[in-house]
C-alpha positions as CSV (number, residue, x, y, z in Angstrom):
1,M,41.0,-6.6,212.2
2,F,44.1,-4.6,211.5
3,I,44.4,-6.2,208.1
4,Y,41.4,-4.3,206.8
5,R,42.6,-1.0,208.1
6,F,45.9,-1.6,206.5
7,M,44.4,-2.6,203.2
8,A,42.1,0.4,203.2
9,G,45.2,2.6,203.4
10,V,46.8,0.7,200.5
11,I,43.6,1.1,198.4
12,A,43.3,4.8,199.2
13,A,46.9,5.5,198.1
14,A,47.3,3.3,195.0
15,A,49.0,5.7,192.7
16,L,48.2,7.1,189.3
17,T,51.8,8.2,188.8
18,W,54.8,6.3,190.2
19,A,58.5,6.7,190.6
20,S,60.9,3.7,190.6
21,P,61.6,2.2,194.0
22,G,64.5,3.9,195.7
23,S,67.3,2.6,197.8
24,A,66.0,4.2,201.0
25,G,62.5,3.5,202.4
26,W,60.0,5.1,204.7
27,V,59.2,4.3,208.3
28,I,55.9,5.8,209.4
29,D,54.5,5.7,213.0
30,E,50.7,6.2,213.4
31,T,48.3,6.3,216.3
32,A,44.6,5.6,216.3
33,K,42.0,7.3,218.5
34,G,38.5,6.0,219.0
35,G,37.5,2.4,218.3
36,A,40.2,-0.1,219.3
37,G,42.8,2.7,219.3
38,G,46.5,1.7,219.5
39,R,49.7,2.3,217.6
40,Q,50.8,1.1,214.2
41,Q,54.1,1.3,212.2
42,V,54.2,1.2,208.4
43,M,57.4,0.5,206.5
44,M,57.8,0.7,202.7
45,Q,60.8,0.0,200.7
46,A,61.6,-1.6,197.3
47,N,58.2,-3.1,196.6
48,R,57.7,-4.3,200.1
49,I,55.2,-3.1,202.7
50,K,55.1,-4.0,206.4
51,S,52.4,-2.9,208.9
52,V,53.0,-3.7,212.6
53,V,50.3,-3.3,215.3
54,F,51.5,-2.5,218.9
55,E,49.9,-3.0,222.3
56,G,51.6,-1.7,225.4
57,G,54.7,-0.9,223.4
58,K,55.1,-4.4,222.1
59,P,54.3,-5.8,218.6
60,V,51.3,-8.1,218.6
61,S,50.7,-8.7,214.8
62,A,52.3,-7.8,211.5
63,F,51.2,-7.9,207.9
64,V,53.8,-8.0,205.1
65,V,53.2,-7.6,201.4
66,D,55.9,-8.6,198.8
67,L,54.8,-7.1,195.5
68,D,57.6,-8.8,193.6
69,A,56.6,-12.3,194.7
70,Q,52.9,-11.4,195.0
71,T,52.8,-12.9,198.5
72,L,51.6,-11.7,201.9
73,T,52.7,-12.8,205.3
74,Q,50.9,-12.4,208.6
75,V,52.8,-12.7,211.9
76,D,51.3,-13.4,215.4
77,Y,53.9,-12.2,217.9
78,K,51.9,-13.5,221.0
79,E,51.6,-17.0,219.7
80,R,54.9,-16.8,217.9
81,Y,53.8,-18.1,214.5
82,Y,53.3,-16.8,210.9
83,F,51.9,-17.9,207.6
84,T,52.9,-16.9,204.1
85,A,50.6,-17.3,201.1
86,T,50.3,-16.0,197.6
87,V,47.6,-13.3,197.2
88,Q,45.5,-15.7,195.0
89,E,45.7,-18.4,197.6
90,Y,44.7,-16.0,200.4
91,V,41.7,-14.6,198.5
92,Q,40.4,-18.0,197.5
93,T,40.7,-19.5,201.0
94,F,39.2,-16.4,202.7
95,R,36.3,-16.3,200.2
96,G,35.6,-20.0,200.7
97,A,35.5,-19.5,204.5
98,M,33.2,-16.5,204.2
99,S,30.9,-18.3,201.8
100,G,30.1,-20.9,204.5
101,V,29.5,-18.2,207.2
102,M,27.2,-16.3,204.9
103,K,25.1,-19.3,204.1
104,E,24.6,-20.0,207.8
105,M,23.6,-16.4,208.4
106,Q,21.1,-16.4,205.6
107,E,19.5,-19.5,207.0
108,A,19.3,-17.9,210.4
109,L,17.5,-14.9,209.0
110,K,14.6,-17.0,207.7
111,G,13.3,-17.9,211.2
112,M,13.5,-14.3,212.6
113,S,11.0,-11.6,213.1
114,A,11.2,-8.5,210.8
115,E,12.7,-6.5,213.7
116,D,15.3,-9.1,214.7
117,R,16.1,-9.6,211.0
118,K,16.9,-5.9,210.5
119,V,19.2,-5.9,213.5
120,M,20.9,-9.0,212.3
121,E,21.4,-7.6,208.8
122,Q,23.2,-4.6,210.2
123,M,25.7,-6.9,211.9
124,M,26.3,-9.1,208.9
125,P,29.2,-8.7,206.4
126,Q,28.2,-6.6,203.5
127,Q,28.4,-9.6,201.1
128,A,25.5,-11.2,202.9
129,Q,23.2,-8.3,203.1
130,P,20.2,-8.4,200.7
131,D,20.4,-4.6,200.0
132,C,24.2,-4.4,199.7
133,R,24.8,-1.3,197.6
134,E,28.0,0.6,196.9
135,P,27.7,4.3,198.1
136,R,28.1,7.1,195.6
137,T,31.4,8.9,196.5
138,E,32.6,12.4,195.9
139,L,36.0,13.9,196.7
140,R,36.3,17.6,197.6
141,K,39.5,19.5,198.2
142,T,39.1,22.1,200.9
143,G,41.1,25.2,201.6
144,Q,42.2,24.0,205.0
145,Q,45.8,23.3,205.7
146,T,47.7,22.2,208.8
147,T,51.0,20.6,209.9
148,V,51.0,17.0,211.0
149,A,54.3,15.3,212.3
150,G,56.2,18.3,210.8
151,Y,54.7,17.9,207.3
152,P,52.3,20.5,205.7
153,A,49.0,18.8,204.8
154,T,45.9,19.7,202.9
155,R,42.4,18.5,203.8
156,Y,40.2,16.5,201.4
157,D,36.6,15.4,202.3
158,L,35.3,12.1,201.0
159,L,31.5,12.2,200.8
160,E,29.3,9.0,200.6
161,D,25.8,9.6,199.2
162,G,26.3,13.3,199.9
163,K,27.1,12.8,203.5
164,A,30.4,13.2,205.3
165,G,32.4,10.0,205.2
166,S,36.1,10.5,205.7
167,E,38.4,13.5,206.2
168,L,41.8,13.0,204.7
169,W,44.8,15.2,205.3
170,I,47.4,14.7,202.6
171,A,51.1,15.6,202.9
172,K,53.1,15.9,199.6
173,G,56.3,15.7,201.6
174,V,55.7,12.0,202.5
175,T,56.5,10.2,199.3
176,A,56.3,6.6,200.7
177,W,54.1,5.3,197.9
178,R,56.8,5.9,195.4
179,E,58.6,2.9,196.9
180,L,56.1,0.7,195.1
181,D,55.9,-0.4,191.5
182,G,52.5,0.7,190.2
183,K,51.9,-2.2,187.9
184,K,52.8,-4.8,190.6
185,L,50.6,-3.0,193.1
186,E,47.8,-2.9,190.6
187,R,48.1,-6.6,190.1
188,F,48.1,-7.2,193.9
189,M,45.1,-5.0,194.4
190,A,43.1,-6.6,191.6
191,Q,43.2,-9.8,193.6
192,M,42.6,-8.2,197.0
193,A,39.6,-6.3,195.6
194,K,37.8,-9.6,195.3
195,L,37.3,-9.4,199.0
196,A,35.3,-6.1,198.7
197,G,32.0,-6.1,200.4
198,C,29.5,-5.3,197.6
199,P,29.3,-6.7,194.1
200,G,31.0,-4.2,191.8
201,Q,33.0,-2.5,194.5
202,G,36.0,-4.7,193.9
203,R,35.9,-3.9,190.2
204,R,35.8,-0.2,190.9
205,V,38.7,-0.3,193.4
206,A,40.8,-2.4,191.1
207,S,40.2,-0.2,188.1
208,G,40.9,3.0,190.0
209,A,37.3,4.3,189.8
210,D,37.1,4.8,193.5
211,Q,37.3,8.5,194.4
212,S,40.1,8.0,196.9
213,W,42.5,6.9,194.2
214,K,42.5,10.5,192.9
215,L,44.6,11.5,195.9
216,A,47.3,9.0,194.8
217,G,49.7,11.5,193.3
218,E,49.1,14.1,196.0
219,G,51.0,12.4,198.9
220,Y,50.4,10.3,202.0
221,P,47.4,10.6,204.3
222,V,49.0,11.8,207.6
223,R,45.6,12.2,209.3
224,T,42.4,10.2,208.5
225,V,39.1,10.9,210.3
226,E,36.2,8.5,209.9
227,R,33.1,10.5,210.6
228,R,30.7,7.6,211.1
229,G,32.9,5.5,213.3
230,G,34.4,8.4,215.2
231,T,37.9,7.2,214.7
232,M,41.1,9.0,213.7
233,V,44.4,7.7,212.5
234,E,47.3,10.2,212.6
235,V,51.0,10.1,211.7
236,V,53.2,11.0,214.6
237,K,56.5,10.4,212.9
238,A,57.6,9.8,209.3
239,E,61.2,9.5,208.1
240,R,63.0,8.3,205.0
241,R,65.8,5.9,205.8
242,A,67.2,2.5,204.7
243,I,65.4,-0.5,206.2
244,P,67.2,-3.8,206.7
245,A,65.9,-6.6,204.5
246,E,65.3,-8.7,207.6
247,E,62.5,-6.4,208.6
248,F,60.3,-7.8,205.8
249,Q,61.1,-11.5,206.8
250,P,59.3,-13.6,209.5
251,P,61.0,-13.4,212.9
252,A,63.6,-16.1,213.5
253,G,62.3,-18.9,215.7
254,F,58.6,-18.5,214.9
255,A,56.7,-21.5,213.7
256,R,55.3,-21.5,210.2
257,K,51.7,-22.6,209.8
258,S,49.5,-23.1,206.7
259,L,46.8,-20.6,205.8
260,R,44.1,-23.3,206.2
261,E,45.5,-24.2,209.6
262,V,45.4,-20.6,210.8
263,M,41.8,-20.2,209.6
264,K,40.9,-23.6,211.2
265,L,39.5,-25.0,208.0
């Protein structure tokens, strides 16, 4: 789901040092290669973040975070509906739904052979895996530099248990994260971190212990390569400009649904 890719980007860029939100925002166009592929546009301005996923040049879904109100809104352009919930409501509802799914999976494992159980465990959410363990991470700055979308960028490697995990190219010239208030983002992330896969991982992310947080003050990731999945997300255009407030509101004429209705609970 695009929501996880979006939130991973937010987690990786949560800042150690912040500037006050400015009057102009940032509009960043990204493309993904490998996996599902596709195009995404990220907007940041005055404590609001919007991520839109496109297919065939048309928007199919959007995720909007309002740090002032501590709410998130998800839009389905195909079905023409949206829901808005507080982050606390979202986390509680999602965790409740996942709890039921995991119990069913654990019951299914009991009647399987050892071989089938191993295959099933690899497909299960991390929360349900008996050997769920947070990897040991290490961040290394390399001497490699390049230019992405017109911005000079420096490469960092994120290792997991000593093995290549992610390759991050950080551009200091893209200061999009300064549009967000650090305390408010920290509060939001503390709630969202409760959805983390392994016990303890959420606490590390929320407290800033995750290695990727160290890149916070360095700039924006204009190229991210996931070694294990063989995927790459790259910025193709990034510009600073004023964004109309309407961009962060649900589209006119779309039906509003409740979170439980969308999750079919």
